[in-house]
C-alpha positions in Angstrom: -101.0 55.6 260.8 -97.8 53.6 260.1 -97.3 51.2 257.2 -94.5 48.7 257.4 -93.4 47.4 254.1 -90.9 47.1 251.2 -92.1 49.1 248.1 -90.4 46.6 245.8 -92.8 44.0 247.0 -96.1 44.0 245.0 -98.1 43.3 248.1 -96.6 46.3 249.9 -96.6 48.5 246.8 -100.4 48.1 246.3 -100.9 49.7 249.7 -98.5 52.6 248.8 -100.2 53.1 245.5 -103.7 53.1 247.1 -102.5 55.7 249.7 -101.2 57.9 246.9 -104.4 57.6 244.8 -106.6 58.5 247.8 -104.1 61.0 249.3 -104.0 59.1 252.6 -101.3 60.5 255.0 -99.1 57.8 256.6 -95.6 57.0 257.8 -93.9 54.4 255.6 -91.4 52.2 257.5 -89.2 50.2 255.3 -88.4 46.6 256.4 -86.0 44.3 254.7 -87.4 40.8 254.6 -84.1 39.1 253.5 -82.3 40.8 256.4 -84.8 39.3 258.8 -86.4 42.6 259.8 -89.9 41.0 260.0 -88.7 38.3 262.4 -87.6 40.7 265.1 -89.4 40.4 268.4 -90.7 44.0 268.2 -92.3 43.4 264.8 -93.7 39.9 265.7 -95.6 41.5 268.6 -97.5 43.5 265.9 -97.8 40.7 263.4 -97.1 37.1 264.7 -97.0 35.8 261.1 -93.9 37.9 260.5 -95.1 39.3 257.2 -95.4 42.6 255.5 -97.3 44.8 254.7 -98.6 45.7 258.1 -100.8 48.7 258.9 -100.6 50.1 262.4 -103.4 52.5 263.3 -102.8 55.5 265.7 -104.5 53.7 268.5 -102.1 50.7 268.2 -104.4 48.3 266.4 -102.7 46.4 263.6 -104.0 44.9 260.3 -102.2 42.5 258.1 -102.8 40.8 254.7 -102.4 43.2 251.8 -105.9 43.1 250.4 -107.6 43.4 253.8 -105.5 46.6 254.2 -106.4 47.8 250.7 -110.1 47.4 251.4 -109.9 49.0 254.9 -108.2 52.1 253.5 -110.4 52.3 250.4 -113.7 52.0 252.4 -116.0 55.0 251.7 -114.0 56.0 248.6 -114.8 55.5 244.9 -112.3 52.6 244.8 -114.5 50.4 246.9 -118.1 50.0 245.6 -121.1 50.2 248.0 -123.2 47.9 245.8 -122.9 44.5 247.4 -122.5 42.7 244.0 -119.9 45.1 242.8 -118.1 44.8 246.1 -118.1 41.0 245.8 -116.7 41.3 242.3 -113.8 43.4 243.7 -113.2 40.7 246.3 -113.5 38.0 243.6 -110.6 39.6 241.7 -108.6 40.0 245.0 -109.0 36.3 245.8 -108.0 35.5 242.2 -104.9 37.7 242.7 -103.9 35.8 245.9 -104.6 32.3 244.7 -104.2 32.3 240.9 -101.9 35.2 240.1 -99.5 36.0 242.9 -98.3 32.5 243.6 -97.0 32.3 240.0 -96.1 35.8 238.9 -94.8 37.1 242.2 -92.9 34.0 243.0 -91.2 33.9 239.6 -90.3 37.5 240.0 -88.9 36.9 243.5 -86.7 34.0 242.3 -85.4 36.1 239.4 -85.2 39.6 240.9 -84.5 39.0 244.5 -82.6 35.7 244.4 -80.9 36.2 241.0 -82.3 33.0 239.4 -80.1 30.5 241.2 -79.7 27.1 239.6 -81.4 25.3 242.5 -84.6 27.4 241.9 -84.6 27.3 238.1 -87.0 24.4 237.8 -89.4 26.1 240.2 -89.1 29.3 238.2 -89.9 27.5 234.9 -92.8 25.7 236.5 -94.4 29.1 237.5 -94.6 30.3 233.9 -97.7 28.3 232.8 -99.8 29.3 235.8 -98.8 32.9 235.5 -99.7 33.1 231.8 -103.0 31.4 232.6 -103.8 34.2 235.1 -102.8 36.8 232.6 -105.0 35.2 230.0 -108.0 35.5 232.3 -107.2 39.2 232.9 -106.7 39.8 229.2 -110.1 38.3 228.4 -111.9 40.6 230.9 -109.9 43.7 230.0 -110.7 43.2 226.3 -114.3 43.7 227.3 -114.2 46.4 230.0 -111.7 49.3 230.7 -111.2 48.1 234.3 -111.6 44.7 235.9 -115.2 45.2 237.1 -116.4 47.7 234.6 -115.9 51.4 233.6 -114.4 52.6 236.9 -111.1 52.0 238.6 -111.5 50.0 241.8 -109.4 48.3 244.5 -109.5 45.2 242.3 -107.4 47.1 239.7 -105.0 48.4 242.3 -104.6 44.9 243.7 -103.8 43.3 240.4 -101.8 46.2 239.0 -99.1 45.7 241.6 -97.6 42.5 240.4 -98.9 42.6 236.8 -97.0 45.7 235.9 -93.7 44.1 236.8 -94.6 40.6 235.5 -91.8 40.8 232.9 -89.3 40.7 235.8 -90.6 37.2 236.4 -90.2 36.2 232.7 -93.7 37.0 231.5 -94.0 38.6 228.1 -96.7 41.3 228.4 -96.6 42.1 224.7 -98.8 39.0 224.3 -101.5 40.8 226.3 -102.5 44.1 224.6 -105.6 44.7 226.7 -103.5 44.4 229.8 -100.9 46.8 228.4 -103.6 49.3 227.7 -105.0 48.9 231.2 -101.6 49.4 232.8 -101.2 52.7 230.9 -104.7 53.7 231.9 -103.8 53.2 235.6 -100.5 55.0 235.2 -102.4 58.0 233.8 -104.7 58.2 236.9 -104.3 61.3 239.0 -101.9 60.8 242.0 -100.5 57.6 240.5 -97.2 56.6 242.2 -94.6 54.4 240.5 -93.1 51.4 242.4 -89.7 53.2 242.6 
């Protein structure tokens, strides 16, 4: 299988991390978003939305949206529960990541890290701080009660939220305010087959 992505992107990195944790063989194909790689005709035939990550199966079928790819690859493993309630809890955290976490933390990081915090984006960057800290507070509350997001075992929910949380400081978020998150990050980093972002 082929995975198209940029490992510095949290949405792409979560796929790379999952593949490492589960020892899934794949070919990683780097694409540069800012250089327009995802807007090339050859890529758009695979994913008309022009976004990464993208999974291409050996038979040519393609799958986009990072959490859909995570769950597809994690199916049948310990990272994706069989119990319907626990599975729904994983998905609950994944929706939280896409709607309440990523739009603030990932965007603030993009403005600062990728764009260099230009003056014309400074107001937007500052506006992302409150929402990002609100998301981190929700995670902190849960992780002060359980070792992982849905209990005692690492799941796809943790992989999903680890991706942007562990680099949140690059978006201006002070993780020292969130000791349970810091402990959780270390716990994930000590997992067998863990792979750092770079």
